[in-house]
MDAnalysis code that builds the backbone (N, CA, C; Angstrom):
import MDAnalysis as mda
import numpy as np

u = mda.Universe.empty(666, n_residues=222, atom_resindex=np.repeat(np.arange(222), 3), trajectory=True)
u.add_TopologyAttr("name", ["N", "CA", "C"] * 222)
u.add_TopologyAttr("resid", np.arange(1, 223))
u.add_TopologyAttr("resname", ["MET", "ALA", "THR", "SER", "ARG", "THR", "TYR", "GLY", "GLU", "ALA", "CYS", "GLY", "ILE", "PRO", "ARG", "ALA", "LEU", "ASP", "ARG", "VAL", "GLY", "GLU", "ARG", "TRP", "ALA", "LEU", "LEU", "VAL", "VAL", "ARG", "GLU", "LEU", "MET", "LEU", "GLY", "PRO", "LYS", "ARG", "PHE", "THR", "ASP", "LEU", "LYS", "ALA", "GLY", "LEU", "SER", "HIS", "ALA", "SER", "PRO", "ASN", "VAL", "LEU", "ALA", "GLN", "ARG", "LEU", "ARG", "GLU", "LEU", "GLU", "HIS", "ALA", "GLY", "VAL", "VAL", "ARG", "LYS", "ARG", "ARG", "LEU", "PRO", "PRO", "PRO", "ALA", "ALA", "SER", "GLN", "VAL", "TYR", "GLU", "LEU", "THR", "ASP", "TRP", "GLY", "ARG", "GLU", "LEU", "GLU", "PRO", "VAL", "LEU", "VAL", "ALA", "LEU", "GLY", "ARG", "TRP", "GLY", "ALA", "ARG", "ALA", "PRO", "LEU", "ASP", "PRO", "ALA", "CYS", "MET", "GLY", "MET", "SER", "VAL", "ASP", "SER", "HIS", "VAL", "VAL", "SER", "LEU", "ALA", "THR", "LEU", "PHE", "GLU", "PRO", "ALA", "LEU", "ALA", "GLY", "ASP", "PHE", "GLU", "ALA", "SER", "LEU", "GLU", "LEU", "ARG", "MET", "GLY", "GLU", "ASP", "VAL", "PHE", "ARG", "ALA", "VAL", "ILE", "ALA", "GLY", "GLY", "GLU", "ILE", "ASP", "ALA", "GLY", "HIS", "GLY", "ALA", "PRO", "PRO", "SER", "PRO", "ASP", "ALA", "VAL", "LEU", "THR", "LEU", "GLU", "PRO", "GLY", "THR", "LEU", "LEU", "ALA", "LEU", "ILE", "HIS", "GLY", "GLU", "ILE", "THR", "VAL", "ALA", "ASP", "ALA", "LEU", "ASP", "SER", "GLY", "ALA", "LEU", "ALA", "LEU", "GLU", "GLY", "ASP", "ARG", "ALA", "LYS", "VAL", "GLU", "ARG", "PHE", "VAL", "GLY", "LEU", "PHE", "PRO", "MET", "PRO", "GLU", "PRO", "ALA", "ALA", "LEU", "PRO", "ALA"])
u.atoms.positions = np.array([
    [6.868, 1.337, 69.428],
    [8.272, 1.592, 68.888],
    [8.022, 1.811, 67.209],
    [8.670, 2.788, 66.746],
    [8.468, 3.079, 65.392],
    [9.083, 1.994, 64.536],
    [10.270, 1.530, 64.792],
    [10.924, 0.555, 63.990],
    [11.338, -0.625, 64.798],
    [11.864, -1.746, 64.073],
    [12.293, -2.945, 65.008],
    [13.691, -2.678, 65.653],
    [14.379, -1.567, 65.119],
    [15.678, -1.226, 65.832],
    [15.504, -0.323, 66.872],
    [16.245, -0.486, 68.108],
    [16.167, 0.421, 69.108],
    [17.465, 0.482, 69.908],
    [17.605, 1.589, 70.535],
    [18.803, 1.722, 71.264],
    [18.716, 0.955, 72.628],
    [17.527, 0.621, 73.037],
    [17.275, -0.126, 74.245],
    [17.624, 0.489, 75.543],
    [17.585, 1.920, 75.575],
    [17.941, 2.685, 76.782],
    [16.699, 3.319, 77.160],
    [16.634, 3.644, 78.471],
    [15.599, 4.485, 79.021],
    [15.613, 6.020, 78.957],
    [16.880, 6.379, 78.700],
    [17.136, 7.839, 78.421],
    [16.280, 8.407, 77.325],
    [15.707, 9.568, 77.557],
    [14.816, 10.280, 76.642],
    [15.493, 10.453, 75.132],
    [16.802, 10.707, 75.138],
    [17.374, 10.913, 73.893],
    [17.352, 9.710, 72.886],
    [17.828, 8.529, 73.426],
    [17.512, 7.291, 72.559],
    [16.250, 6.951, 72.371],
    [15.263, 7.337, 73.274],
    [13.821, 6.967, 72.998],
    [13.365, 7.937, 71.883],
    [13.789, 9.095, 71.771],
    [13.481, 10.040, 70.697],
    [14.096, 9.416, 69.498],
    [15.243, 9.098, 69.357],
    [15.970, 8.603, 68.177],
    [15.368, 7.355, 67.716],
    [14.955, 6.500, 68.540],
    [14.096, 5.346, 68.221],
    [12.952, 5.721, 67.279],
    [12.496, 6.933, 67.413],
    [11.221, 7.316, 66.618],
    [11.547, 8.093, 65.517],
    [12.525, 8.944, 65.592],
    [12.810, 10.015, 64.524],
    [14.341, 9.906, 64.138],
    [15.053, 8.942, 64.505],
    [16.483, 8.803, 64.194],
    [16.964, 8.008, 62.828],
    [15.929, 7.591, 62.258],
    [16.132, 6.899, 60.914],
    [16.334, 7.893, 59.847],
    [17.142, 7.508, 58.780],
    [17.578, 8.358, 57.716],
    [16.168, 8.958, 57.045],
    [16.210, 10.143, 56.849],
    [15.087, 10.900, 56.145],
    [13.960, 11.206, 57.150],
    [14.018, 10.673, 58.313],
    [12.841, 10.838, 59.241],
    [12.630, 12.481, 59.612],
    [13.737, 13.050, 60.031],
    [13.683, 14.411, 60.499],
    [13.498, 15.230, 59.288],
    [13.945, 14.959, 58.082],
    [13.648, 15.702, 56.920],
    [12.166, 15.710, 56.612],
    [11.502, 14.540, 56.751],
    [10.137, 14.507, 56.611],
    [9.404, 15.483, 57.600],
    [9.888, 15.570, 58.698],
    [9.350, 16.463, 59.689],
    [9.597, 17.776, 59.290],
    [10.662, 18.126, 58.837],
    [10.993, 19.462, 58.418],
    [9.909, 19.917, 57.263],
    [9.838, 19.015, 56.275],
    [9.018, 19.275, 55.040],
    [7.580, 19.449, 55.599],
    [7.158, 19.043, 56.745],
    [5.748, 19.128, 57.180],
    [5.513, 20.254, 58.249],
    [6.707, 20.926, 58.536],
    [6.762, 22.065, 59.500],
    [5.807, 23.241, 59.027],
    [5.766, 23.506, 57.736],
    [4.926, 24.543, 57.301],
    [3.569, 24.228, 56.855],
    [3.111, 22.909, 57.205],
    [1.639, 22.495, 56.894],
    [1.641, 21.159, 56.144],
    [0.366, 20.596, 55.930],
    [0.240, 19.368, 55.324],
    [0.663, 19.214, 54.027],
    [1.050, 18.007, 53.544],
    [1.377, 17.824, 52.226],
    [1.064, 16.445, 51.586],
    [0.843, 16.345, 50.389],
    [0.576, 15.064, 49.735],
    [1.937, 14.276, 49.539],
    [1.869, 12.978, 49.355],
    [3.015, 12.251, 49.201],
    [4.035, 12.785, 48.084],
    [3.365, 13.137, 46.959],
    [3.914, 13.700, 45.817],
    [4.707, 15.024, 46.155],
    [4.091, 15.681, 46.973],
    [4.807, 17.074, 47.420],
    [6.033, 16.658, 48.312],
    [5.856, 15.681, 49.273],
    [6.958, 15.390, 50.047],
    [8.107, 14.762, 49.119],
    [7.811, 13.953, 48.204],
    [8.797, 13.380, 47.337],
    [9.489, 14.416, 46.506],
    [8.748, 15.485, 46.113],
    [9.386, 16.621, 45.372],
    [10.344, 17.315, 46.251],
    [10.035, 17.566, 47.580],
    [10.925, 18.181, 48.309],
    [12.100, 17.332, 48.974],
    [11.903, 15.903, 48.828],
    [12.984, 15.106, 49.294],
    [13.437, 14.362, 48.079],
    [13.983, 14.982, 46.971],
    [14.168, 14.180, 45.867],
    [15.031, 13.035, 45.874],
    [16.047, 13.115, 46.864],
    [17.051, 12.066, 47.016],
    [16.601, 10.814, 47.650],
    [15.399, 10.913, 48.224],
    [14.831, 9.859, 48.928],
    [13.975, 8.941, 48.033],
    [14.142, 7.632, 47.813],
    [13.459, 6.848, 47.006],
    [12.009, 6.785, 47.594],
    [10.973, 6.505, 46.571],
    [9.581, 6.474, 47.020],
    [9.348, 5.379, 47.954],
    [10.092, 4.231, 48.017],
    [9.855, 3.169, 48.969],
    [10.459, 3.583, 50.295],
    [11.616, 4.113, 50.419],
    [12.220, 4.611, 51.661],
    [11.080, 5.812, 52.246],
    [10.786, 6.674, 51.394],
    [9.919, 7.732, 51.907],
    [8.648, 7.077, 52.573],
    [7.977, 6.250, 51.716],
    [6.744, 5.520, 52.324],
    [6.970, 4.769, 53.581],
    [8.217, 4.146, 53.802],
    [8.567, 3.470, 55.054],
    [8.643, 4.456, 56.110],
    [9.261, 5.644, 55.880],
    [9.542, 6.616, 57.001],
    [8.201, 7.260, 57.370],
    [7.306, 7.378, 56.411],
    [6.005, 7.871, 56.825],
    [5.291, 6.901, 57.670],
    [5.184, 5.639, 57.221],
    [4.680, 4.544, 58.211],
    [5.152, 4.527, 59.410],
    [6.445, 4.620, 59.520],
    [7.144, 4.634, 60.892],
    [6.734, 5.776, 61.861],
    [6.708, 6.990, 61.107],
    [6.485, 8.129, 61.938],
    [5.003, 8.135, 62.311],
    [4.109, 7.614, 61.345],
    [2.749, 7.569, 61.780],
    [2.505, 6.632, 62.979],
    [3.279, 5.472, 62.944],
    [3.068, 4.489, 63.980],
    [3.581, 5.004, 65.300],
    [4.592, 5.909, 65.240],
    [5.217, 6.547, 66.400],
    [4.348, 7.623, 66.912],
    [3.314, 8.103, 66.140],
    [2.571, 9.266, 66.624],
    [3.047, 10.569, 66.320],
    [4.050, 10.650, 65.443],
    [4.546, 11.945, 65.012],
    [3.887, 12.612, 63.830],
    [3.474, 11.704, 62.817],
    [2.617, 12.074, 61.615],
    [1.343, 11.299, 61.609],
    [0.336, 12.013, 60.919],
    [-0.943, 11.322, 60.720],
    [-1.399, 11.574, 59.338],
    [-2.129, 10.721, 58.796],
    [-2.793, 11.007, 57.411],
    [-4.192, 11.549, 57.694],
    [-4.539, 12.456, 56.635],
    [-5.847, 13.081, 56.675],
    [-6.411, 13.220, 55.204],
    [-7.690, 13.083, 55.051],
    [-8.141, 13.261, 53.711],
    [-8.822, 14.606, 53.592],
    [-8.446, 15.455, 52.625],
    [-8.954, 16.758, 52.471],
    [-10.466, 16.625, 51.923],
    [-11.268, 17.465, 52.305],
    [-12.670, 17.444, 51.808],
    [-12.647, 17.680, 50.416],
    [-13.794, 17.432, 49.583],
    [-13.849, 17.714, 48.208],
    [-13.967, 19.251, 48.034],
    [-13.576, 19.700, 46.888],
    [-13.273, 18.973, 45.642],
    [-11.817, 18.405, 45.671],
    [-11.029, 18.740, 46.606],
    [-9.537, 18.326, 46.553],
    [-9.518, 16.778, 46.815],
    [-10.246, 16.361, 47.979],
    [-10.274, 14.934, 48.327],
    [-8.959, 14.097, 48.195],
    [-7.921, 14.977, 48.369],
    [-6.410, 14.284, 48.441],
    [-6.225, 13.806, 49.766],
    [-5.287, 12.848, 49.953],
    [-4.773, 12.268, 51.178],
    [-3.454, 13.174, 51.407],
    [-3.428, 13.739, 52.588],
    [-2.101, 14.472, 53.058],
    [-1.634, 13.970, 54.346],
    [-0.314, 14.241, 54.536],
    [0.228, 13.949, 55.725],
    [0.528, 15.208, 56.618],
    [0.416, 15.143, 57.765],
    [0.688, 16.344, 58.654],
    [1.208, 15.949, 60.081],
    [1.844, 16.798, 60.698],
    [2.384, 16.609, 62.034],
    [1.304, 16.473, 62.982],
    [1.316, 15.640, 63.922],
    [0.468, 15.509, 65.091],
    [0.989, 16.675, 66.105],
    [0.139, 16.836, 67.066],
    [0.336, 17.875, 68.222],
    [1.742, 17.591, 68.729],
    [2.026, 16.259, 68.946],
    [3.364, 15.851, 69.639],
    [4.487, 15.994, 68.554],
    [4.277, 15.742, 67.297],
    [5.244, 15.939, 66.240],
    [5.577, 17.397, 66.075],
    [4.604, 18.335, 66.203],
    [4.888, 19.689, 66.085],
    [5.739, 20.103, 67.218],
    [5.918, 19.473, 68.237],
    [6.877, 19.836, 69.350],
    [8.267, 19.712, 68.923],
    [8.521, 19.035, 67.770],
    [9.851, 18.897, 67.266],
    [10.289, 20.058, 66.519],
    [9.440, 20.996, 66.275],
    [9.732, 22.285, 65.503],
    [11.073, 23.015, 66.103],
    [10.883, 23.387, 67.461],
    [12.018, 24.118, 68.006],
    [13.441, 23.349, 67.970],
    [13.076, 21.970, 68.078],
    [14.259, 21.029, 68.209],
    [15.048, 21.145, 66.720],
    [14.178, 21.158, 65.559],
    [14.723, 21.101, 64.344],
    [15.447, 22.599, 64.099],
    [14.793, 23.598, 64.661],
    [15.321, 24.940, 64.346],
    [16.767, 24.995, 65.095],
    [16.734, 24.447, 66.358],
    [18.014, 24.480, 67.064],
    [19.083, 23.620, 66.417],
    [18.616, 22.509, 65.705],
    [19.545, 21.640, 65.155],
    [20.039, 22.267, 63.799],
    [19.194, 22.884, 63.167],
    [19.534, 23.575, 61.946],
    [20.710, 24.785, 62.133],
    [20.370, 25.429, 63.222],
    [21.320, 26.644, 63.692],
    [22.706, 25.990, 63.994],
    [22.610, 24.680, 64.614],
    [23.957, 24.128, 65.048],
    [24.501, 23.575, 63.890],
    [23.836, 23.076, 62.910],
    [24.459, 22.555, 61.638],
    [24.917, 23.617, 60.728],
    [24.312, 24.886, 60.922],
    [24.909, 25.933, 59.977],
    [26.274, 26.342, 60.294],
    [26.740, 25.993, 61.378],
    [28.119, 26.269, 61.833],
    [29.132, 25.210, 61.099],
    [28.687, 24.096, 60.622],
    [29.493, 23.185, 60.078],
    [30.000, 23.712, 58.721],
    [31.158, 23.020, 58.194],
    [31.595, 23.475, 56.873],
    [30.493, 22.939, 55.870],
    [30.334, 23.736, 54.720],
    [29.439, 23.448, 53.732],
    [30.052, 22.665, 52.572],
    [29.620, 21.510, 52.367],
    [30.118, 20.727, 51.301],
    [29.669, 21.235, 49.834],
    [30.486, 21.808, 49.067],
    [30.092, 22.489, 47.883],
    [29.167, 21.600, 46.919],
    [29.397, 20.377, 47.085],
    [28.601, 19.255, 46.279],
    [27.194, 19.176, 46.793],
    [26.868, 19.645, 48.001],
    [25.563, 19.553, 48.447],
    [24.714, 20.868, 48.704],
    [24.524, 21.349, 47.500],
    [23.765, 22.741, 47.398],
    [22.281, 22.605, 47.428],
    [21.598, 21.477, 47.121],
    [20.198, 21.397, 46.872],
    [19.474, 21.597, 48.178],
    [18.282, 22.278, 48.085],
    [17.371, 22.484, 49.136],
    [16.013, 22.479, 48.639],
    [15.117, 21.997, 49.421],
    [13.691, 22.131, 48.870],
    [13.195, 23.647, 49.170],
    [12.023, 23.862, 48.497],
    [11.585, 25.250, 48.614],
    [11.168, 25.545, 50.138],
    [10.439, 24.489, 50.702],
    [10.127, 24.896, 52.037],
    [11.276, 25.021, 52.989],
    [12.439, 24.252, 52.837],
    [13.507, 24.496, 53.591],
    [14.175, 25.725, 53.565],
    [13.982, 26.504, 52.511],
    [14.494, 27.995, 52.465],
    [13.655, 28.675, 53.485],
    [12.379, 28.472, 53.507],
    [11.622, 29.324, 54.461],
    [11.857, 28.919, 55.759],
    [11.979, 27.569, 56.081],
    [12.350, 27.116, 57.502],
    [13.745, 27.764, 57.906],
    [14.546, 27.971, 56.920],
    [15.852, 28.651, 57.304],
    [15.760, 30.041, 57.922],
    [14.556, 30.582, 57.464],
    [14.266, 31.971, 58.264],
    [14.058, 31.853, 59.706],
    [13.369, 30.784, 60.095],
    [13.241, 30.664, 61.619],
    [14.521, 30.186, 62.157],
    [15.413, 29.315, 61.470],
    [16.593, 28.901, 61.935],
    [17.579, 29.949, 62.191],
    [17.670, 30.977, 61.291],
    [18.724, 32.026, 61.625],
    [18.203, 33.264, 62.118],
    [16.956, 33.492, 62.306],
    [16.263, 34.621, 62.859],
    [16.858, 35.128, 64.199],
    [17.358, 36.269, 64.257],
    [17.954, 36.815, 65.532],
    [17.095, 37.862, 66.192],
    [16.387, 37.433, 67.074],
    [15.354, 38.415, 67.884],
    [16.048, 39.599, 68.402],
    [17.224, 39.514, 68.873],
    [17.901, 40.863, 69.376],
    [18.156, 41.882, 68.346],
    [18.280, 41.421, 67.079],
    [18.559, 42.392, 65.942],
    [17.153, 42.953, 65.529],
    [16.082, 42.200, 65.737],
    [14.801, 42.592, 65.430],
    [14.244, 43.708, 66.316],
    [14.402, 43.539, 67.640],
    [13.847, 44.521, 68.642],
    [12.515, 44.669, 68.610],
    [11.954, 45.837, 68.263],
    [10.538, 46.197, 68.272],
    [10.120, 46.219, 66.748],
    [11.085, 45.916, 65.784],
    [10.648, 45.865, 64.360],
    [9.501, 44.949, 64.079],
    [8.653, 45.536, 63.375],
    [7.511, 44.546, 62.744],
    [7.490, 44.736, 61.288],
    [7.121, 43.516, 60.737],
    [7.007, 43.466, 59.173],
    [6.132, 42.361, 58.743],
    [5.392, 42.533, 57.805],
    [4.552, 41.384, 57.185],
    [4.962, 41.277, 55.707],
    [5.476, 40.334, 55.453],
    [5.861, 40.090, 53.983],
    [5.253, 38.952, 53.300],
    [4.942, 39.019, 52.007],
    [4.476, 37.962, 51.191],
    [5.640, 37.523, 50.273],
    [6.000, 36.224, 50.298],
    [7.050, 35.788, 49.478],
    [6.565, 34.862, 48.247],
    [6.651, 35.243, 47.009],
    [6.189, 34.463, 46.018],
    [7.413, 33.843, 45.213],
    [7.444, 32.571, 45.357],
    [8.541, 31.699, 44.876],
    [7.946, 30.664, 43.902],
    [8.029, 30.977, 42.611],
    [7.296, 30.003, 41.616],
    [5.868, 30.022, 41.930],
    [5.288, 28.788, 42.056],
    [3.965, 28.523, 42.273],
    [3.643, 28.571, 43.736],
    [4.587, 28.779, 44.691],
    [4.396, 28.707, 46.027],
    [4.382, 30.218, 46.630],
    [3.494, 30.331, 47.534],
    [3.391, 31.669, 48.292],
    [3.409, 31.490, 49.772],
    [4.328, 32.208, 50.436],
    [4.699, 32.148, 51.757],
    [4.540, 33.401, 52.372],
    [4.304, 33.361, 53.785],
    [4.350, 34.601, 54.627],
    [5.598, 34.653, 55.460],
    [6.121, 35.771, 55.863],
    [7.082, 35.992, 56.785],
    [6.770, 37.154, 57.686],
    [6.232, 36.941, 58.847],
    [5.615, 37.875, 59.687],
    [6.585, 38.173, 60.919],
    [7.025, 39.302, 61.270],
    [7.896, 39.471, 62.395],
    [7.170, 40.519, 63.360],
    [6.929, 39.995, 64.505],
    [6.305, 40.918, 65.581],
    [6.668, 40.396, 66.928],
    [6.910, 41.418, 67.895],
    [7.178, 40.882, 69.276],
    [8.529, 40.107, 69.316],
    [9.512, 40.305, 68.447],
    [10.617, 39.575, 68.499],
    [10.586, 38.181, 68.134],
    [9.578, 37.848, 67.469],
    [9.395, 36.480, 66.848],
    [8.958, 36.548, 65.309],
    [9.303, 35.350, 64.706],
    [9.072, 35.185, 63.376],
    [8.026, 34.068, 62.996],
    [7.042, 34.300, 62.235],
    [6.090, 33.258, 61.864],
    [6.287, 33.198, 60.268],
    [6.935, 32.122, 59.944],
    [7.124, 31.824, 58.405],
    [6.287, 30.613, 58.102],
    [5.487, 30.559, 57.046],
    [4.774, 29.425, 56.573],
    [4.130, 29.608, 55.220],
    [3.322, 28.632, 54.894],
    [2.573, 28.668, 53.578],
    [1.466, 29.742, 53.677],
    [1.115, 30.387, 52.567],
    [-0.047, 31.312, 52.541],
    [0.390, 32.827, 52.676],
    [-0.385, 33.606, 51.944],
    [0.013, 35.139, 52.152],
    [-0.595, 35.585, 53.274],
    [0.149, 36.549, 54.041],
    [-0.487, 37.239, 55.206],
    [-1.490, 38.279, 54.752],
    [-2.303, 38.636, 55.734],
    [-3.278, 39.664, 55.368],
    [-2.554, 41.013, 55.238],
    [-2.879, 41.825, 54.314],
    [-2.296, 43.235, 54.201],
    [-0.866, 43.203, 54.390],
    [-0.125, 42.555, 53.579],
    [1.429, 42.585, 53.586],
    [2.030, 43.940, 53.530],
    [3.174, 44.268, 54.090],
    [3.696, 45.480, 53.925],
    [4.433, 45.557, 52.737],
    [4.855, 44.304, 52.003],
    [5.548, 44.242, 50.838],
    [5.433, 42.696, 50.351],
    [5.398, 42.744, 48.904],
    [5.324, 41.550, 48.289],
    [6.644, 41.348, 47.460],
    [7.299, 40.191, 47.647],
    [8.526, 39.885, 47.038],
    [8.269, 38.716, 46.091],
    [8.646, 38.897, 44.792],
    [8.684, 37.795, 43.841],
    [10.059, 37.399, 43.578],
    [10.470, 36.166, 43.902],
    [11.999, 35.787, 43.629],
    [12.128, 34.305, 43.738],
    [13.293, 33.972, 43.433],
    [13.683, 32.452, 43.365],
    [14.120, 32.133, 44.776],
    [14.018, 30.879, 45.245],
    [14.430, 30.451, 46.606],
    [15.988, 30.816, 46.797],
    [16.818, 30.655, 45.785],
    [18.102, 31.041, 45.944],
    [18.508, 32.458, 46.206],
    [17.581, 33.231, 45.592],
    [17.779, 34.762, 45.795],
    [17.446, 35.096, 47.242],
    [16.364, 34.440, 47.811],
    [16.011, 34.654, 49.193],
    [17.204, 34.364, 50.155],
    [17.907, 33.267, 49.870],
    [19.082, 32.883, 50.732],
    [20.121, 33.930, 50.481],
    [20.457, 34.229, 49.324],
    [21.519, 35.285, 49.048],
    [21.296, 36.526, 49.778],
    [19.955, 36.930, 49.697],
    [19.644, 38.142, 50.586],
    [19.923, 38.051, 51.965],
    [19.395, 37.027, 52.522],
    [19.459, 37.095, 54.034],
    [20.966, 36.568, 54.349],
    [21.709, 36.026, 53.542],
    [23.094, 35.759, 53.914],
    [23.993, 36.932, 53.598],
    [23.508, 37.932, 53.085],
    [24.272, 39.113, 52.718],
    [25.092, 39.105, 51.520],
    [24.745, 38.136, 50.774],
    [25.685, 37.853, 49.480],
    [25.401, 38.961, 48.367],
    [24.033, 39.393, 48.410],
    [23.570, 40.442, 47.508],
    [22.758, 41.390, 48.280],
    [22.658, 42.599, 47.789],
    [21.829, 43.587, 48.574],
    [20.431, 43.660, 47.766],
    [19.403, 44.296, 48.389],
    [18.239, 44.377, 47.847],
    [18.201, 45.216, 46.488],
    [19.121, 46.260, 46.669],
    [19.223, 47.103, 45.457],
    [19.832, 46.195, 44.140],
    [20.830, 45.321, 44.532],
    [21.463, 44.580, 43.637],
    [20.479, 43.600, 42.975],
    [19.630, 42.967, 43.808],
    [18.664, 41.951, 43.314],
    [17.629, 42.716, 42.478],
    [17.249, 43.891, 42.783],
    [16.293, 44.578, 42.114],
    [16.925, 45.147, 40.657],
    [18.109, 45.476, 40.758],
    [18.779, 46.021, 39.437],
    [18.967, 44.702, 38.580],
    [19.228, 43.570, 38.943],
    [19.412, 42.426, 38.194],
    [18.299, 41.760, 37.750],
    [17.184, 42.210, 38.296],
    [15.851, 41.495, 37.947],
    [15.498, 40.266, 38.763],
    [16.406, 39.880, 39.700],
    [16.307, 38.680, 40.466],
    [15.206, 38.816, 41.475],
    [14.843, 40.066, 41.811],
    [13.726, 40.338, 42.682],
    [12.785, 41.430, 42.183],
    [11.397, 41.121, 42.268],
    [10.426, 42.148, 42.068],
    [9.845, 42.332, 43.303],
    [9.610, 43.763, 43.561],
    [9.219, 44.134, 45.028],
    [7.935, 45.177, 44.908],
    [6.988, 44.820, 45.563],
    [5.875, 45.896, 45.603],
    [5.627, 46.221, 47.204],
    [5.704, 47.457, 47.323],
    [5.425, 47.994, 48.818],
    [6.683, 48.460, 49.457],
    [6.798, 48.283, 50.776],
    [7.667, 48.999, 51.530],
    [9.173, 48.416, 51.475],
    [9.966, 49.048, 50.731],
    [11.337, 48.639, 50.341],
    [12.137, 48.769, 51.630],
    [11.902, 49.758, 52.432],
    [12.734, 49.945, 53.601],
    [12.643, 48.935, 54.817],
    [11.418, 48.373, 54.849],
    [11.141, 47.239, 55.649],
    [11.819, 45.832, 55.155],
    [11.789, 45.764, 53.901],
    [12.494, 44.654, 53.299],
    [13.908, 44.720, 53.453],
    [14.590, 45.776, 53.364],
    [15.914, 45.944, 53.631],
    [16.347, 45.692, 55.129],
    [15.504, 46.131, 56.018],
    [15.646, 45.786, 57.451],
    [15.462, 44.341, 57.638],
    [14.460, 43.653, 57.097],
    [14.068, 42.376, 57.172],
    [15.290, 41.509, 56.925],
    [15.984, 41.699, 55.745],
    [17.021, 40.805, 55.363],
    [18.224, 40.761, 56.142],
    [18.415, 41.897, 56.990],
    [19.477, 41.828, 57.943],
    [19.334, 41.251, 59.265],
    [18.199, 40.544, 59.413],
    [17.888, 39.873, 60.746],
    [18.213, 38.368, 60.809],
    [19.038, 37.947, 59.830],
    [19.378, 36.530, 59.754],
    [20.841, 36.157, 59.604],
    [21.568, 36.630, 60.540],
    [23.042, 36.432, 60.477],
    [23.484, 35.036, 60.551],
    [24.376, 34.524, 59.730],
    [24.976, 33.247, 59.854],
    [25.717, 33.082, 61.087],
    [25.627, 31.976, 61.892],
    [26.452, 31.815, 63.152],
    [27.939, 31.630, 62.811],
    [28.663, 31.931, 63.803],
    [30.082, 31.705, 63.582],
    [30.360, 30.176, 63.313],
    [31.398, 29.967, 62.346],
    [31.651, 28.559, 62.044],
    [32.284, 27.917, 63.363],
    [32.010, 26.705, 63.430],
    [32.469, 25.859, 64.597],
    [34.090, 25.778, 64.561],
    [34.757, 25.737, 65.706],
    [36.260, 25.608, 65.669],
    [36.367, 24.183, 65.510],
    [37.113, 23.814, 64.371],
    [37.387, 22.384, 64.020],
    [38.884, 22.154, 63.983],
    [39.254, 20.906, 64.315],
    [40.583, 20.666, 64.196],
    [41.219, 20.982, 62.960],
    [42.533, 21.287, 62.811],
    [43.157, 21.605, 61.530],
    [43.323, 20.382, 60.729],
])
């Protein structure tokens, strides 16, 4: 058991929540979906979580077999946290949960997102039917972070690190990436304003940003 609190039911749903249902636990998993991170990296991505709470969640997730610690070889020699094989099975669960949550009303006061969560949102909103047989390999440079977004076979692979021989390299802020895929600005607008620098195949980028439609808002009581 990950914590002293339990739902005390045999059903798989409460057994899962016993392990990842505490506040911040699933967001820790989200932050590790794209690869291992140091504690300081996790704290930067989850800025509203106190260091003590974050450390407690990591201990619980490690005890539950969702997360493990590993020390990188020299010269880095840093301790990082990463998902176990079992923990990585949560990725499609979080993608589905994120897509479900995208239908909820957005509180204007809650606009902050970690850099990694912007990239995770690509997997959350990706629409395979719109992609068809389209293929693209993009390098996304956002500040000091470099990500890949590769579409092939109706699937998307988004994560840390540049892809080999990308079709295009985009330099932009995370907010610009979201504005592009949400259709709030066009590639032309972003280029004209200087919010986007693009090297490579512009046509593929313009097709790429149209593959992430927002789901219809949920029908809520008046």
